N, C-alpha and C positions, 0 to 999 in steps of 0.2 A: 134250565134247559141245556141241551147238549150242543156244543159247538164242535162238530166232528172234524178230526184232523184229516187233511187231504193226503192222499197217497203221493209220495214224492216221485214215483215212477210214472204215474198216469194223472194228468190234469183233470180236476173235477171229480175224481173218484174218491170215495170215502174209505177210511180205515176203521178199525174197531176202537181206536183211541179217541177220546174227546176231552174237552175242557167243560167243566160245569160253570155256567155263567148265569147271573140273576139280573132281572130287569123288572121295572114297574111299568114300562111302556113298550110292550112287544111290537107294536106297529112300527117302531123306529128301527127294528132289526133290518128292514130293507135298506136302510141308509148306513149300516155298519161298514166301516172300511178297515178295521183292525180289531184285534183283541189284545189287550195290554196286561202284562203281569209285572210284578216287582222283580228286578234282576237278582235280588237276594233270596227269592222264594225257591227253595229246593224242590218243591212239588212240580214246578213247571220249567226248571232250568233247561232240561233236555228238549223242550218244545220251542224255545225262543229261536226265531228265524224260520220256523216252519209255517205252514198256512192251514187255515181251517175253512170249512164250507159254510156259507151263509144259508140258514134254514129256509126252505121253500123258495129258493131263488133258482130259476131255470134259465140258463143261457143257451139252451138248445142241445139236442142230442142227449137229453136226460142228465146233463151235467149242471152242477151248481156253481155259482160265483164263489171264488176263493179270496180270502183276505189274509194278510200276514199276522203273525203273533209277534208283538214287539215288547220291549222291556223298558220300564221307566219307574223311577222311585216315587212318582206321584201316586201309584197304586198302593193302598193300605192292605198288607197281607192278612190282617186280622179282620177286615171288613168283608162280609159276604163270603164268596168263594175264593177271593183273592185274584180272580180273573175278571177284567173289566171290558165290556164291549165299548168300542169307540165309534161314536156317531157324530162326526164333525159338523154335519149339516143341521143337527137338531139339538145340540147341547153346547153351551158356551165353554165349559171346561174341556169337553172333547175337541172343540174347535181349536183351542190353544195347543193341545197335543197334536192335532192334525197338522197345524202349521209347523210345529217343531219337527215332525217326522215326514213332512211333505206327503201326507195322506190325501187321497181323493176326497173331495167334499161333495156329497150327494144330497140333493134335496128331493125327498120322496113324497112331498105333499104340495097340493095347490094352496093358494092363499085363502080358500074357504075351508081348509082343514080336511079336504078329501084327498085320497091317495092318487098319485099320478102314475104315468106309464112305467116308471122305473120299478114299480112294485110287482109287475107281472099281471097278466090278464085277469086272474080270478079276483084281484083286489082293486083294480083301477076304478075310481069313482066312488068307492066306499068311504063313508065318514070314518075318521081316524078311530073312533071308538068301536064302530062296527067292524073295521079291519082288525082291530085288536082281538075281538072275540073270535072272528073267523080264523085268523092266523094261529091263534093259540089252539083252537080246536083241530086245525089241520096238522099242527105240530104234534099234538097228542096222538092223532091217528098214525102219524109217521114214526111214533116212538121216540120223539126228540124231547118230550117234556119229562123232567125228573120229578118235580113237585110244584105245587102252588100253595102259598100260604099268605094270610093277611099281613099287611105291612103299613104302618102309620108313617106318613110323610107330609111335608108342607107342599101344597099345590098352589102355584101362582095363579091368581085370578085378576081379571080386568077390574079396575076400580069403578068404572062406569057401568058396564054391562054384566059383570060377574062371570063371564066366560072363562074357562080354563085357558091360560095362555100357552101357546105352542112355540117354543124356540124354533126359529127358521132362518136359515142363511138366505139373504137376498142382497141385491145390489143397492147400496146406500151411498150418500155423499158424506165425506169425512173432511175435517179440517186437521191438518198436521199441526200438532200443538207443542212439539218438543222445543222449537225455537221461541214461541210465544210464552210457553211455560217458564223457560229459563229467564226471560226478561221480567216476568211478573215475580219470580222468585228473588231475583236480584233487587227489585224495587224495594222489597221489605228488608232484605239483608243489608242493603246499602243505606237504609234510613230514608229513602225517598218517600216511602209510605210507612206510617206508624199504625199499628193495630192496637186498639184499646178494647179489652185488657190484653197485655202482652202475652199471656199464656196461650193465646190462640195462634201465635206465630208458629208454634209447633205443628198445629193442624195445617196451617198454610204450607209449611215446608213439606209435610207428609203428602199432601195432595199433589203438589207441583214438582216434587223431586222424582216421582215415579209415574209421571203423567202419560196417558195413552192418547192416541189420536181420537178425535172427538166426532162422533156420528151426529151430524146436524140434520139428517133427513127425518121428516115426520109425515106419516100418512094420515093427514087430517084435512077437514074441509075448510079450516080457517087458518090464518097465519100468513106470513110473507112467503110467497112462492120462491123457490130457489131460482136464482137468476141464470139458468142454463137453458139453452135452446138446442134441440136435436135437429139434425138435418134430415128432412123428409121423415121416413119411418125408421131410420137407423137409431140404434141404441148405443152405438160405439162412437159415431162422429157427432160432436156437440160443440157449442160455442158459449163461452161465459161473457156476459155483457150486462151493462146497467139497465138496459131496456130493450124492447123489441127492435126499435130503429137501429140502435147501435149493433145489435146482434146481426141484423141483415147486412149492415155495412161491412162487418167483419167477415160474413159469409161470402160476400161478393169479392172482397179483397183476397179471400182464400181460393178464388177461382170458380165459385159457383155462379150460376146465371142469375140475372136480376129478378126472375120470377121464382126463385128458390122458395120452397115452403119450409118454414121453421115451426117447430112445436115445442112450447115451453114445458119444462119439467112440472109434473103435477104435485110432487112432494113440496111441503112447506118447511121453512127453517124451524129448528128446535126453538122453543120459547126462550130458553136461556141464551141462545145466540142473538135473537132479536132484541131481548132486553139488555144484553151485553153491550149493544150499540147505544143504549139510552143516554149516557152522559154527554155524548157529542152529537149524535144524530138529531136530538131534539132541539139543538141550538144552532142548526144551520150547516152541519157537516153532511156531505162534502162540498156543497155548492159555494159556501162562503170561505173555504179554506184559502189562506194566503191573502185575504182581503184586508181592508183597513180596520183599525181598532174600534170602529163604531158598530161592528156586527155583533150579534148575540154570541157567536162562537168565540170571538176575541174577548168579549166581556165576561162570559160566564163559564168558559172552559179553559183550563181545568178548574174543577171545584175545589173546595177546601176540605169538607168533611162529609163522608157517607155514613149515615146511621141506618143500621139494619139488624136483623136477627142473626145470631150465631149459626143457626141451622142452615143458612144458605151462603155461608162463607165461600164455599167452593162453587156451588151451582150458579150463583149470580155474581158475587163480588170478584172472584178470581177471573171469571170470563170478562167482566168489564175491564179489569186491569190488563188482561192479555190483549183484548181487542183495542183498548185505548192506546196502549204503548205501540202496538203493531201498526195501527192505522193513523195515529196522530203524532207519534214519537214522544209523547209525554204521558205520565201517569194521570188518570182521570181525577184523582183527588189525593190529598196529603194524609188524611186520617181516615181510618175505618173504625167507627165506633159500633161495637156489638152489644146490643141489649139482649135480655133474656126473653123467654117465652112467657106469655100470660097463662097462669094456671089457676085452678080452683083455690079457694081459701085455705084448704088443707094441704096444698102443694101438689095434689094429683093433677094429671092431665084432664082437661075438660073433654067430656065425652057425652054424646047423645044417649048412649047406652046407660051410662051412670046417672044421667039426668042432672048433671052439674054444669051444663053450659050456660054462660051468662050472655044474654043478648045485649050488646052495647047500646042499641037503640032504646031498649026498655030502660036501661040504666040511665041514659041521658034524659029520657022523659021524666024519670022519677027524681034524679039528683042533679041534673044539669051537666052539660058537656064539660065545663071547667072543673067540676068536682071529680069527674072520671079522669080527665086529663092530668090534673094535679096528683091524683092518687097513683096513677101509673108512673108518672115521671119521677115523683119523689120516692116511690117504692122500688126504683130500679138501682141495682149496683151493676156496673158493666159486666156482661157475660153471665149474670145470675138470673134465674127465672123469677117471675113476679107473681106471688100469690094474690089473687084479687079478692080482697076482704071488703064485703059490703058495709061493715061497720065503719071501716076507715073512710069509705066514700061518703057515708052519711056524716061523719065528723068533718070531712072537708067541705061538705055542703054547708055545715054550720059555720065553717071558717069564711066561706064566701058571703054568708049572711052577716057575719061579724064585720067584714070589710064594708059591706053595704051600709051597715049601721054607723060605722066610723065616718064614712063619707056623708051620711045623712046628718050626723052631729055637726061636722065641720061646715057644711053648706047651709043647713037649716037652722043652726044655732049660732055658731061662732061668726059666720059671715052675714047673718041676718041684719038687714037694715043699715049696712055700712055704705058709705058713699062710693060712687062709681070710680073716682080717682084712686081710692085705696084698693078697691077690688082689682083694678087693672095692675096695680103695683105688686100684687101678690103672685102673679104668674112666675113660674120658676124658669129662669133662663140659664141657670148653671149652679154649681155648688156654692154654698155659703162660704164666704172668705173669712180670713182670720180677723180682719178689722171689725166686721160686724159681729163675729162670734164672740170676741173679747168683751163686748158691751152687754152680753146676755147674762141672765141670772143662772143659778146652778141647775135647776131642772131642765132649762133650755139647752145649756151647754152639755148636760148629760145626754139628753135624747138625741141631739145632733151628733155628738161623739159616737154614740152607739149606732146611729144610722150610718155614719161614715165608716165605722168599723165593718158594718154589715156590707156596705157597697164594695169595699176592698176584698172582703172574704168571699162574697158571692162571685165577684168578677174572677178572682183567682180560681175558685172551684169550677166555674163554668169553663174557663180556659184549660183546666186540667180534666174536663169532662166528668167531674164529680157532680152530676146534675141533681141527683137525689139529695145530697148533703146541702147544696146551695138552696134548693127549694124549701127544705125544712127550716133552714135558718131564717128565711123571710117570714115564714109562718110564725115562728117563735118570737121574732122581733115585733111583728105587728100585733100579735095577741098579748104577749106578756109584757112588752115595754110600752108600745104606743097606746094601745087601748086601755090596758089595766092601770098604767101609771100616768103617762103624760096627758091623755085626754082628761082624766080625773083632776089632775093638778091644774090644767088649763082653766078649769071652771073658777078657780080662785083668782085668776087673772081677768076672766071675761065678765064676771058678774059682780055688780056692786055689792050685792048681799053677802058675798064672801070676802069683800074688801078689795075687789078688783076694779077694772075700768081704766080709761085713759090710755097712757102709753103702754102700760102693762098688757092691756087687752090687744093693742095693735101688734105688740111683739108676739103674743100668744097666737094670734091669727096667722102671722107670718110663719111661725114655726110649725103650727098645725098643718098648713097647706104644704109647706116645704117637705116635711117628713112624709106626708101621705102621697104627694106627687112622686117623690123619689122612690118610695116603696112600690108604687104602681108600676114604675118603669122596670124595677127589678122583677116584679111578679108577672109582668105581662107575658113572657115566654111560657109561663106555666098556666096562667089563667087569662087567656087573651080576650075572651068575650066580656067577662065581668069588669076587668080593669079598663078596657077601652070605653065601656059604657060609663063607668064612674069618672074616669079622667075628664070626660067632656063636661062634667058638672063642676069641675074645679076651675079656678081662675087660670088662664093660660096666656102665654105671650102671643101677640098677634101673628097670624100666618104671613110668611114672607113669600116672595115670588119663587124662591128656590125650592120651597116645599111643595111636593106633589099633592099632598093632602094634609089637612090639620089633624093628624092622627097620632095616637100614642105609639102605634106600630112604627112610625117614622121618626119619633122623637129621639133625642140624643140619649145614650146610655149615661147614667149618673157619673161615671168615671171614664172619660174619653182618652186619657193618656196615663202615663206613669206618675203624674203629679200627686203627691199625698194629699188627701182631703184633711181639713183641719180637725183635730181631736184634742181632748184634754183628759189625760189619764187621772189627774188629781180630782177633776170634777166627777169622773166616774166613780172613783174610790169614795169621795165624800157622799155622793148621792146614794151609793150602795149602803152606807151607814144609815142614811135616812130611811131607805127601804126596809132595812133590817129592824130598825126601831118601830116602824109602822106595823110590820108583820108580827113582831113579838107582842105588841099591845093588842092587835086583833086576835092573836092566839089566846091571850089571857082572857079576853072577853068571852071567847068560845068556851074555854075550860071552866070558867066560873058561871057559865050560862047567863051572861048579862043580856037583858032584853035588847032586841036588835036596835030599837030606836033610842035607847037610853044613852045619854052622854055622861061620861065619867071624868073624874078628876085625875090629874097626873102631874108628877114632878119629874122633869127630865134632867139628868146630871150628865154633863159633858165637858171636856176640856177645851179651852182656847178657841181655835177656829171652828171646830165642830159645834161648839156652843153657839157661836155667831151664826153659823149656817142654819142650825135648827131654829134659832130665833127668827131669822129672816124668812124661813119657810113654815113658820108656826101655823099660819092659816091653812096651809096644805095638810099639815099633820093633824090639826083639829078636825078637818073634814074627813080625811082618809081613816083616822083611828076613832072617829066619833067621840071626841073629847069635849068637855065643857069649857068654853073659852074663858069663863070667869074663874075657873079652878085649875088652870094650867100654868106652870112656871118652868122656866129653863134656868138652871143654876150651874155655877162653875164647880167642876169636880174638886173635892177637898175643902170646899167652903163650908161655913157654919150651916147654911141652908141645906146643903147636901147631907151633912151629918144629921140634921134634924129630920129630914125625910127618911133616912135610913133607920132612925130610932123609933119612928112612928109605927102604928099598926097598918102596915102596907104590904102589898105583894111586890117583891123585888124582882125586876126583870133585867138580866144582864145581856146587853147587846154585844159588846166587845169590851176590851180593857179600857176603862175610863168612861164608858158610856153606859148608863143605866136608866131605868124608868121605875118609879115607885107609884103604885096605884093604891090609894087608900081602900082598905077592905070595906069600909062602911059604904063607900060609893059603888063597890062592885056587887055586893049582895046584902040582902036582909039576913043577918046572921042567924036570928032566931028561926025564921022560915026555912033557911037553907039547912040548918041543923035538923029540923023536923023532916025535911024531904030526904036528906041523906040517911037518917036513922030508919025511916020507912023503907028506903031502897036496900039498906044493909040487912034488915030483917027478912025481906023478901028473898034476897040472894042466899042468906043463910039457910032458909027453908029449902030452896031449890038444890043447894049443895048437899044438904043432909039427905035429901031424897035420892039424888043421883049417886052419891057415894055409897049409900046403902045398897042400891041396885048393883053396883060394881063389886061390892063385897059378897054378893050372893053367888055361891058356887053354881047354883042352877042356871043363872043368867050367863055367867062367864063361860061355863062348859058347853052350854047348849046353843047359845046365840052364835050366828056367823061372825067370823073374825072382824069383818068390816063394820058390823053393828057395834061390837065391843070397842073397837078403835074410835068410832064416832062418839060413843058415850064418854070415853076418856078425854077426848078433845073438848067436848062440851063442858066437862067438869073443870078442866084446866082453864077454860075461858071464864067460867063463872067465878073461880077462885081469884083470877086476875082482876076481874071487875070488883070483887069484894075488897081486895087489898087496896085498890084505888079509892074506893068509897071510904074505907077506914082512914086512909091517909088524909083525905079531905076533911073528915070529922076532927082529926087531931089538929089540923091546921087552923080550924075555926076555934079551937080551945074548949 
């Protein structure tokens, strides 16, 4: 449309010259207070400083309101016509230009989006969209419209009601943030506050370096009302106070009569302002400020660590720091730990439209609260988003079940029928010391050493906020070491049928309870419900008067100071040889398809101390590897017995240098039957290979079939050929 240039000789009179200006909101033309062009734009250089007439504006005597033509580099010469209407009262960008050039700010709408008296009689009271149509039609009649064409743009809408949002200048309450922002900025720069991960410091600096005053007014029905009281009906005279009584006292002190009528501001505080007070307002600020150390404010403020999502680092966290330092003179916490956002399993954002939203209540109902909690916490890397994989949650439910079964074994088997005195003595009151540790056998020294390694590693990880890594280590220890190895070995100590009983059984019970109790304490932050429940089934030290409750939640952490927990690196190394020996025999059983319940013969060759260790734990090896106790021997490396074992018809298994196992073939398989089985399998594979190879050699198949189908056939042929070569190798080994 045309913005007609005003005659310089006669105010309000039009000339023939005009600027072409485009708009998607014609109704805001009534609020225009300037037209802006780029100072480098040669098309409009001669017009800068002149004035134009606002379309359909009547100021009397048939004259129109005029506004200046200004120049600013903000205007993009290539966008639209290169001439921009400036409406400071109804556009945030225009508002900034208006302040820069001291333009009049006109509000041409009421709060219900109808046009007000500044628009002129024909438009007063019309809805903004009705006014848009009427104004455009009137401009067409007046010959001011150049053209109208479709234009795609983003239109802001209310999240709740869906209405199109209308920018509107209105009187609001602001907080001056320059000083507070500088203090919050310095708190991180000076190291008073640490942000984890540190890469978000850049975001922090970006927000607080160029911070603007903060509008804290909200026109809502709920929230903290702004503590301002207006005097009578005045909008200009007001009193800021903590409450109505204090406001009245201040009004009287200012010279008003005792019957003064005060009216509190209807606007409420921005949610982020209210929540920014949370660290100290919830523990007694301001009423307990400066009081003795027994108050909650003195005990719990400032805090140590704030854990929250990175998406509200500025909206909430920065506000807490600004307000905390401003109102209490100290930072509200020392560490800001930022986790990621929970996303769908494929990494996409959860959305009702996509149908990939996971309801946590449904998940808890199916898998348990601890399984979900553990999955989220161990899946997190500081600042990284968390894909919520239901398979992982199901696996962690299985872990919780494994934990339950471990406790069931300890309490229902290991501790069954023991006397009350021993049961009381098993309560864990602190770490196992070196004196007791040195009296223990190898598996016990190994599992305690691994447990103490775990305690130190988990403690260090948690102190460094590597929560995911710490939680995963506890899982691996409990499942792979405690359940799979020590609980199984403990059976050789507990049960007379395996050669156990007596003092060995007592020691095993002590270690079983100690390791499980310690692990529960480590795991409790991750799985609080399951661990609390199970811990109450274990022997515990009696409750003291100092303890608020006999709860795992209040129990000591396994490492309360920097004192190293007892460990034995040699025991770990020796037992790892035992584990490798057990695994290699188990693998051989699997490879030779030995029946699950069948016990086999074995000769173990090892040097010196390793030989002594294996002999000492031979019952454990027999049970774990399913060996025949009457046909198992442990011999010295290099001895005649070792040479005889190597010369026999046996499967040789090399564990490490100097440690080997020889399994007589006759005990592993029925050679005649195994040969028949393998020959039958070889013939079947040869037939399948011939058929598939012929198919791939056919040009009709290769040329016509889709590439994916051909590739799949080639992969199947390679797999069959690999199986056939393994079967042939097994046949040759049988002779």
